[in-house]
Structures are given as C-alpha cells and as structure tokens.
N, C-alpha and C positions, 0 to 999 in steps of 0.2 A: 520635825527634823529638818535641818538646814541642808537641802539637797545640793546647793551650790558648793558649800564647803565639803560635803561628803564626796562629791565628784572630784574636787580638787585634791583631797587627801588620797583617794584611791588612785588617782593619776600619779601623784607623787610617789606612792608606794610602788606602783608599777615601774616608774622611772628608776627608783633606787634599786629595785630587783634587777632590772636590765643592766644597770651600770655596775652592779656588784661583781660582774665577771672579771673585773680587773684585779680582784683579790685572789690570794691563794685559797684553796678549798676550806681550810680551817677558819680563816678570817672571814671568808664569805658566809660560812655557816653561822658564825657568831653574829655577823651583821644582819643576816636574814632573821635570826631569832630575835634580835633587838627590834627589827622592823615589825615583826609579827606581834611582839609584846606591846609596842606603842600603838600599832594599828588597832589592836583590841581595846586598848585604853581609849583611843580617839573615837572609834566607831560605836563602842558599847556605851558611851557616855549618853545617857538618855535625856539630859537636860539641854546640852549645847554641844555641837560639834566644834572642836577647837580650830583655831586659825592655822595656816601653814607654818607661821612662825612658832606658834605654841607646839605644834607637832615636831618641828625640827629641834626645838629646845628640849623637849621630852626625849627625843631620840638620842641627842647628845648625852643627856643625863643617864639614860639607860645604858648606853655603850660604856660610859665611864664606870657605872656600877658593875657591869660585866667584867671590865678590865681589872678593877680593884678586887673583885671576887676571884678572878683567875690568878692574880698576883698573890693573894692570900693563900690560895690553894697551893701554888707553887712553893711559896716560902715555908708553909707548914710541911710540905713534902721534903724540902731540903733539911729542915730541922730534924725530921724523923730519920732521914738517911744519916745525918751527922751523928745523931744520938746512937744509932745502930753501929756506926763505924767505931765509936768510942768503946763499945762493949766488946768488939772483936779483939 
C-alpha cells in the first residue's frame, strides 16, 4: 500500500470536511456523503491508492451523479403532483 498517497488523501479528506462548514446543512450532508463514498473507493482499492488528481476527479463525478439523481427525484415528484392535480 502506498502510504504517502494514503496520507495525502486522508489529509485532503480532512481538509474538505473542515471547509464544508461554508455550505448549508443539506448541501454539507450531500458533500460529506460524496466524500465518504469516494474515500471508500480510494482507500479500499487494494492494488493502488489513487493520486490526489484522481481523487478530486472521482469526487466531482460522484457529486455530479448525486445532483443528477436529486434532480430526477425532484422531477418525478413534480410529475406525480401534476398528475394528481389533474385528477382533482
């Protein structure tokens, strides 16, 4: 295991968690979930610990996936509400 990259990633995770206080509670929770998901991917990778750039790229991808999922959830909810209103 690459202890240098492991240390760098754990330090970056700590830094991101510290700086996440600028977000409102919901955004912060989403951000922390994304960090934890990517941290698990990075540190459970038994063959090679990713670089910081790879970690950041994966974090951006994960956040984008979360946002797309939230938007889909929201849009489906709006469709259900609109369909319900048509029935009334």
